[in-house]
N, C-alpha and C positions, 0 to 999 in steps of 0.2 A: 450751716449758714441759715439765718432767719430769712424771712420773705423778700424775696428781691425787689427793687424798684422797677416799676415797669418799663419796658422799651417804650420808645418814642412814639411808635406807630399804634400802640396801644394805649399810652398815657393821653395821647393828643390827636384822638381820632378824627377831629373836624378838618384836620389838614389832607386827609387820605380818602382814596376811593377804594372800592372792594378789590381791586387787583394788587393794591398796597396791603391790605389787610391780609390777603391771602399769602402774599410774599413775607410778611412779617411773621406769620405763623409758621411758614416753612423754615424760615431763618432760625427762629427759636427752636425748632425740631432738629436741624441738621448740624448747627455750630455747636461744638462742644469743646470745653477748655481740655478735655483729655484726649481730643484727637491730634495725636502726636504729628500727623502729617502737616497740620496747620503751624507747626512750629519747627519745621524743617525747610529751609528756603528753597531746596531743590524739588521739594515735593508739593508746595503750596498751590502753584497753578495747576499741576495735573488733578490735584485734589479737589480744588474749586471749580474745574472743569467736569470732574466725577459728579460733584454736588449740584451742578446746572448753574451755579452763580455767575459764571462768566458770560451767560447769555444776555446779562443786563447791559453789557458794553457795546453790543451790537443791535441795532434796530431789526426788527422783525422783517422788513423788506431786504435786509442783507444777510439774513440767515440767523440772526439771533432771536432774542425775545423780548428786547427793549420795545415797550408798547407806546412811548411818546408820540403825540401827534399821529395816532393811527398807525404805528409801527414805522415812522420815518426817522424818528430821532430818539435819542436816549432819554430816558426818564430820570430827572434829577432827584424826585422823591425816593424812587426805588433804589437809587445810588446811595441816598442817605440811609435808607433801612438796612442795606446790605452793609455798608461800612461801619454803621453803628454797632451791628450784631458782630460782625467780624473782629472789630477793634477791642470789643468786650472780652473776648476771648484770647485773641492773638493780634497785638499791634503789628507784629512782623507780618503776619499774613495780610493784614488790612493794607501795609505799605506796599506790598508786592502787588496785591490787587489794584491799587490806586495806579500804580505805574502801568500795569496792564492795559488800564483805560488811557493815560495818558500817550502810551505807545501805539495805539491803534486808532484813536479818534481822529487824528490828522488825515488819516486815509479817508475817512467819511467826510470830513470837512473839505477835502479837496475834491469830492465827488468822484472818487475812484473806488467806491465800493463794488462795482461790477468787475472793474480791470483787477482788483486785488481780491476777489471773492475767496479764492484758496486761502489766502493769508487770513482773512477773516473767519474762515470755517476753522482753521487751526487755533485761532486766538479764543473762540466759543468752546472748542473742544478741550482747550488745556494743553494742547500739543504745542504751542508756540508761546514764548515769554517775550514780551516786549519791554522796550526802554525808550525814555524820552531825554534826548541829549541836547539841553539848552544852555545851562549854567557854565559860566566859563571862570577862571581864575579873576579877571577883571571885569566881568559882566555878570552880575546877580541879578539885582533889582533892575539896573540900567541895562536891560536885555538889547536896546539899539547899539549898545558900544560893542558887541561881540566881535571878536576878532579872527575867528575862523572863517576861512575863505573856500570858495569853490570857483575852479577855472575850467573852461571848456578845453577839451584834448580830443581832437577829432569826434568822435561818436561818443564821448564819455565825458565825465566830470572827475576832476582831481581835488581831493579835500585836503586840507591843511589847517590843523589847530589843536586845541585842547579843550576838552570839557571835564568838570570837575563835580563832585558830589551828585553823581548820576547812579539813581537806584537801578537795581537788577543787575549790574555789572556782575559778570561771572556766570550768570544763569540765562541772560538774554539771548534770543536767537537773532533778534535785529534791533537796530537803533533809530530812531527817527531823529537824525542829526540836521541841527540848524546852522546854515553857514551863508556868508556874503557872497553871492554870485556875481555881484556889480557893486563893488566899494564905492565906487565915485556916486552911487545914488544914496548912499548911507543905508538907513534901516529900509529904504524901498528895494534895496537889492537882496535882502534876507530872504533866503528860500530854504526848502524843507527837502531832505533826501532819506530815502528808506535805505538803510547800509547793513548788509548781512554782518552778522559777528564775526564770521570767518573771512570778511573781506581783506584782502591783502593790503597792508598798510595801517590797519587799524589794531592798536594795541591798547588794552586794559591793564589796570592796576588797583588792586583793592586798597580802601582807606579805612584804617582802623577806627571804629566809632565806640561811643560809650554803651551802644546796644549792637547786639549781633546781627546786622543787617547787610544784604549783598549790595554794598554801595562802594563806589571808586571813581577812578580817574579814566577817560578816554582820550587817548592820543591818536591823531590822524596825521600821518607822515607820508604824504604822497599817496593817499588812499584813492584808487581809482575805482569808480562806479559806474555802471552803464548810465546812459542818458534816461533810460526808463526808471531809474531810482528816484528821479525828480517827481515829487509830489506836487500835483497842480502847476503853476507857473513859476517862472523866474520872478522873484519880487513878491510872492504870496506867503513866504515863510513866517513873518511876523503876525499876519492874520491868522495863520493856522495855529501858532503857538498860542496866542492870547485867546483865540476863539476856543482851544482846546481847554487852556485853565479856566476860561469863563464857565464852562460846564463843571469841572470837576472840583473847583475851589469851594463851592458850598459843602461839597461832601467831606473836605477836610475837617469842617466845623462838627459834621454828623461822626466823624471817628473820634474828635475830641470829646462829644458827648458819651460816645461807647467807652472810652477810658475812664472818664470822670464817673460815669454810673457804676462801672466796675469798682473803682475806689470807694464810693459812697456804700455799695453793697458790703465790701470788705470790711470797712469801718464800722457799720452797724454790727455786722456779726461779731466783731472783734470786742466792741465795747459792751455787748450785750453778754458775752460769754466770759470776760476776764474780771475776776474779783480783786479788788483793793479796798483796804481799809473796812473789810466786811460787806461790800455791797458790790454791784457790778459797774464798771466804769459809766455805762449808759445812764446811770441813775443819777450821776452828778450834774449839776445844772451848766456847769462849763462845757461838759462832753455834749449835752443836749443843745446847747447855743451853736457849738461848732458844727454839728450834724444839721442844725437848721439852715445855717449859712450855705453848708454845702448843697443841701437839697433844693434852696431857693436859686442859688446861681446854676445849677444844673438845669432847673426849669427855664430860667431866663434864658440860658444858652440854647436850649433846644427850640424854644419859641422862634428866637431869631433865625436859627438854622431852617427851620420848617417854613416860615414865612418866605425866606429867600428861595427855597426850593420850591415852593407852590408858585411863587411868582415866575421862576424859570420856567416851569411846565405849562403855565397858562399861556405865556408868549405874547400876552396882549398888555403888559405893562413896559412902560418906554424904557429905552436900554439904561438911561441915567439912573432912574429910580431902582431899576433891577441892580445896577453895579453898586450901588450904595448899600442896598439890602444885603448883597453878598459880602461886601467889604465888612459891614458891620456883624454879621454872622461868623465870618471867618476869625475876626480879630476878636471878639468877646468870647466865643465858644473855646477858642485855643488858650486864651489867658484866663478864662474861669476855670477851665479843667486842670490849669497847672496850679490854680490856688486850692481847688477841691482835693487834688491829688497830695498837694504838700501837707494840708491838714489830716488827710488820712494817715500819712506817715506820721505825723505828730502823735496822733491817737493811738498807733501802734506802738509807739515809744521806742526802744532801742532794737526791737524786732523789725520795726519797720525800714531800718537801712542794713538789713542783712541780706547776703545774696540768697536768691531765690524767693525771697518774699515778694508776693504778688505787688504790692504797693511800691516797693523799692524798684521793680521791673517798671510800673507805669510811669514812675518819677522820672525815669531815664528816657521812656518812650514818648513821653508828651513834649518834651523840650523841642524837638525838631519842628514841631507842628506850627510853632509861633514864627518860625522862619521860612519854611518852604512854601511854595505857590504864593508867594507875596508875604513879606514880613508884616508884622503888626504894624510898624511904622509906615509902610506903604498903603496899608488899609485906612490908616488915619489920614493920610493925604488924599486918598479919594473921597472920603466923607467930608472932610474939611473943605476941599476944593469945590465939592457940589453944593455946600452950604453958601458959599461966598461968591461963587460965580453966576451970574444970571443965565438964565435958559438960553439957548440959542434961539 
């Protein structure tokens, strides 16, 4: 393969501090497409624990190595660096890593880092796989319409409902389940529960996807959990869910950048090595035009992603402005990555749609990113509403 396009931490150093640059160098060194464990769902989390990457999901003050705000919170730019690097070599590993964060961050937001210290220690070590059970058959973008309920029964809660398209099904040790514990209050009754994967009344079923990811359905049929399973307080679930997504949504764009950068690298290598009509494909002007479009969209995507991550880490940008930046980053990066990867497939020709071809895998892997953690359409609504609604 010819010289690779530089990773964002190296290509755009103005967004990063010295710890980020050190992390970027470490990621370049430790992540390899040849690392078979990063392509094995059962081994991804233990492997990321060995490599030390899971430390980024837990602040230093809770036993991890996330240095945001003096070790008090997760650093979003660090997440972006890690996800871009992981997604470049294994979108599967990136997905599992992301959900490891989604399934542990509510513990931190609920202020239960000390009470759940042993769980967080297992998360960092790669000894525990987490899952985030929010989406339902009739409650996707409209989270507040969820039908899963939780009722008190003595000193316990009983959960009933169904969750779908839940990542890490089959490999998770626990699920952060969102259920309405006070339906009369509507969304204000939504609460979060830490449910053991082996809890009685919890059933899982895999869902066949176009890519080989551990994703499935979670059914709760009279699932009884102790009162201690409640994260935070009754009615705080929606805040915990949205707060968690607010931290990790920017990193979805970073993962898209990683996949798009891999596709561009593959396309450059293919077009410079393949000969047609007596010269390399890269010498044709139409090929160069396609590569130029891909490179420009890649840079535009990562500029939006890194602006959003930088604003999140600063913490002094007003919430509305930050939310718009995150929405733009997530929307544009995932849509642009889809276009970049599609062009890569086209440049590969017939080989681009064959099984085991890297760009074919990327083509199938990128599609879900335009849906999960807020669809493209939802991001447009966030941006559009901010443009036409006066400041409060």
